[in-house]
N, C-alpha and C positions, 0 to 999 in steps of 0.2 A: 533544284535544291533551297528546301526551305530554311528561310532567316531562322537562327535565332532567336525569342525577344529576349527584350531586354529587361531588365530588371534595375529594383531602388538602390539596388552594391554599384551597380554598372557606371550609372546616372551618378553615384554619390564621387565614381572616382574618376569618373572625365569629367565633372567641376568641378573637383576639388573640395567637396564641400562632405560634408556629414549625412549617412541617410535617411540617422534624424526630421535634420534641415529639409532634406529634399519630401520626406515625406509630408514634413508641415506646409512646404510649400503647394504641392497639390492638395493639401486640403486651405487653399487659402487661411490658414492660422497670424492668426494677428500679429503673432512675437518675431516675426519673417519682415524683411523691410521686403516693397513694393516692387524694386531695382533684382531682389533676391527671386523672387514668387514666378518675374517673368522670364528668369535668366531660365528658369527650371525649366517652366506649364513649356516655352516656346524648344527649347533642346530634350522636352517628354514628348511634344510634339511633333517634332521631328525626324524623331527614331518611333514613332510608331505609338508607347511606351501607351500599354490602359493598368488603371485601378481593378484591380481583382478586388468587385465589390463586394460578396461574399464573402471574402475573406475579412477583406474590412470591416463587415461586419459582425462575425464570428468575435473576432476580437473587442469590437467596440460594445458586443453583446444586444446589438439592435441590427438587422439587414435592410429595413424599409421597404418590408416582402408581405404581406399575408399567403396563407395557399386559399382555394376554394375548393374544393369539390362537388358534382355533382352529379349525378348518374348520367346523364349522358346531352353532348350537345346536337339536339340531332329536331334542332325544332327552333320555333318564330321565340316563344313563350324566353330561352336560356338563352338563345342570341341576344333581342333587345336587355334581361336581368344582369347577363356579363356583360352589357353595354357601360350597363347604373352602374357594376364595380369598377370598372375600370377609369370611367370618368369619374366617379368619387375619391379615386386611391391620386388622380394624376393632379386634381386642388392639391391635394394634403402630399406630394412628394412618392407617394410607395408607387410600388408594381405589386404584377399579383402571378401567381402561378396558378393554375390548372388541373388538373388533372379528374379523369370519369369513371364512376367505379363498375357500370353498365349496368347497375341493378342490382349487383354482387355484395354481399356485405364480405366477401374475404375480402375482394378489388377492395373496397369501403376501406377496407383497415390496414390493406398495403400503403394504399394516398396520403393518409395518413402518418402516417410514418414513415414515407417518404417524404414527404415534404418538412415536415419536426423534423427528417436530419438534415435536411437542405437547410436551415435554420429559421426558419417562417418567422415572424412576430404577434403573429395570430392564427385564425382560420376559419375561414367562412365553411359550415359543411348543409351541404341540400341530405339526409340520409336514405338510405338505399329503398327498394319497395319494403326488401326484407331484415333488418336493421331490426331487429326489434330486442339487444342488449346493449345498452350507448352506455357501456358500465367502464369500454377504454376509450370512451372521451371523459367520465369521470377523473378517469385514473388522469390523464390525461392533463387536462385542468386544473388538479392538484396538484402537476410538479409544477405550477405556472405557465401556463398559455391559455392563452386569454380567444375564446369560441363563441361564433354567433352562430343560429341555427338559420337555416332558410326554407320557403317553402313548408317542406317537409319537420315540422315539428313535436316536442319531446316532452315529455312531463318528465321523462327521464334524467335529466340533463337542468338543473339549475345556473339559467342565464338570458342575453336577450335571444327575443327567438323575434323572424317578423314570417307574416305569411300574410297568405287572401283569403283573405271571406266566407269560404269554399259553399257553406250551411245557407248565407245569405243571399249570394250570390245566384247557386241554383234556384230558390224561396223569389225569385224576383225573375226568375227564365216561369215559375210557374205557375204564376200569377201572372206573367202575357199571358202565354196555352190558355188561360182558362177565360180571358177579354178576350180573347179573338174565337169563343166557342170549339175548342179546343179542348177534350176532356178522356180520352182515350190518346196513351203516348206508349209510345216503344222507349225504354232506357236501355242506353248501354251504358252499363258501370267495366270497372277494369278490377281483374281480380287481384296483380300483386299491388297497386299498387289500394290498402284497402281502406284503411285511414282515411285518406283524401277521397278516395270514389265514395265509403257512406256519408260519409260530409254531403256534399253535394245529393245523391244520391233521394235525403235523408229529409235533405233541405226544401227539395224538392216535389219527395212527394207529402209530406207540411205543410205545402204551399197549394197541392191539390186537392188536397182531403175537406177543404172549405167547401166543394163543393161534392154533395154526398153520390151523383151518380159517376164520381171519373170512374175509371178504370187505368189501371197502371202495367203494362209488362217489363218487369228488370232483367237485365239480360248480363252475364260477367263476361268478359273478354277478354280471350289471352293480346296484351300489349308488346308482345316479345318477341315476334318474328310481322311486318305489315303485311306478307303480300299471305299467309293464315290466315293474319286480320280480318283483309280482306276477304278473302275465303267463306268465312265465318261468317260477315254483316251479309252475303251472295245468300245465302242459305237461312237465317235466319229473315232476313228483309221478303226474299219470297215466301214463309213459310207464315207473315202475321201481315202479307203486301199484295201478296197475288195470290195463294193458292188458298188464303181465306183474310179478307180484309179484318181483320179484327180492333187497327188502332190511324187511325187518323193526323197521330202526330208522332215525333218521333226526339230523345233530347237524348246529345250528349257527354260525357264529363268527360274529358280531356282532347287538348289542341287534335292529336295525329287521328282520333275516333275520328272529334269534326268532319276533320277535311279525307279520312278515310272512306264512311257516310255516305256524302256526298259525291264519292266521284262512283262509289260502287250503286245509287242512284241512279244515276248518270248512264252509268253502262245499262241500266237496266229496262231507261226510259220508267221510274216514276219518278212523280211530281208528286209530290209530299211536303207540309210545312215543319221543320229542322230547325232544332233554336239549341248552340249546342258553346263549349267553351273553345273560343279561338284565337292567338294571337297572330294569325298571318299579315302579312302585309298585301297578302291580295285575297283575303276574307269575301273582300268586298264584293269581288269579280265570283268569287267558285257560281257555278250548274247553283240558282234552285233561290239562287239568293235567304242561304240561312242567317237568321238572325243572332248575334256576334254575341259573346256574355267573354267580352277581352277581362286579362287582367294587369295590372299593373306590374308590371314584370320590370322594367327600368327601376323604376322608385325602389324595386321593392330591391334592387342589387345596388341603390345610392344608399337608403337605410338599414340597410345591414354590416356597410363597412360602416358608414356613419357611426353605427351603433359597438363597431368592432375595432373603431381608429379606439373611442371612448375607452373600453377595457384598454390597449394598448395601454393609454395617457397612466390611467388610473391602476395599471395594476394588477388586472384582473378582476376589482370589485369594485361593486358600483348597484345601484339597485335594480335587479331586473326586470325587466317587462317586456312583453310579449304584445305584440302589435297585428291587427289586423286589417288588415287594406284591401278598402271598396272593392267592388267591380263598374262595373259599365255593360248595360243591355244598350248594344247597337242593332236600330229594322232599320232596311230599308237606309242605308249608310246615316240614320238621326237617330242622337242617346237619346230613345227615350226612355231611360230610368239607369237609375246610382244605386247599388244593392250597400243600404248602409246598416 
């Protein structure tokens, strides 16, 4: 049989104190004597009493909790980003609640609504692939909710935003290929993440255009299903690398594309230079030793959290700024260039 949960009222009756005195003692209020505090705290611990932090926070108008909405927690980049959020929140006495939109706009809206209902003090959000209308966030913002965008940013919302410098990261990759004499490149872009993918594809193409003899083929892939992605990559690799040698290198625009491409190339027994975005801790042991573009995921999570805390303290009012963090290009385990 489960034990009945003890309440403040019960503690007050057992100790012959008022409910307000017990509450203040548990909150370490200066108005309560050290002797009474010790008596209340010890009795509460003995009875396994725990404070309902959310109820307390809602009563006080602050829960010391922020909400975080991401597309999916399925790659190293997001894991590192969440670590940055966690560590910063921990230093300022905050916690966070995380939810996934799975790339669905309707799910994203539901996630934000649920977090707001929980009484979060602020929101960090990386909008989903198809979030074309962020007016619902503007409504929430106008109601007093501090919001910061990260990773996938938008001009629709006036707030702090933190993102990777996608264009210059890809531009550095293009220059790296030209320096190696690689002028014919197969580019793997993303159908869903139009803005992010286009920034990276455009940055790479601009770099390649400095050599008039360059030749690039752009293929846009569906990132939603890993198995279908590998099948599609196999098809385009056979068409461009086996049946007919059309390119002499590959550029991949996302973590999932890089790891999938390396896997498929290994299965086909194809050896070809590859440069791609990848934050996996296993990148250095991937077959073929690809050149990696590493994103500052941890720093992004940390900085976005810091900006949100500033908004919370200032009541959502601030001089908003958009910060683009530089990427690092790593070849043969050596940082060869920082995109700035």
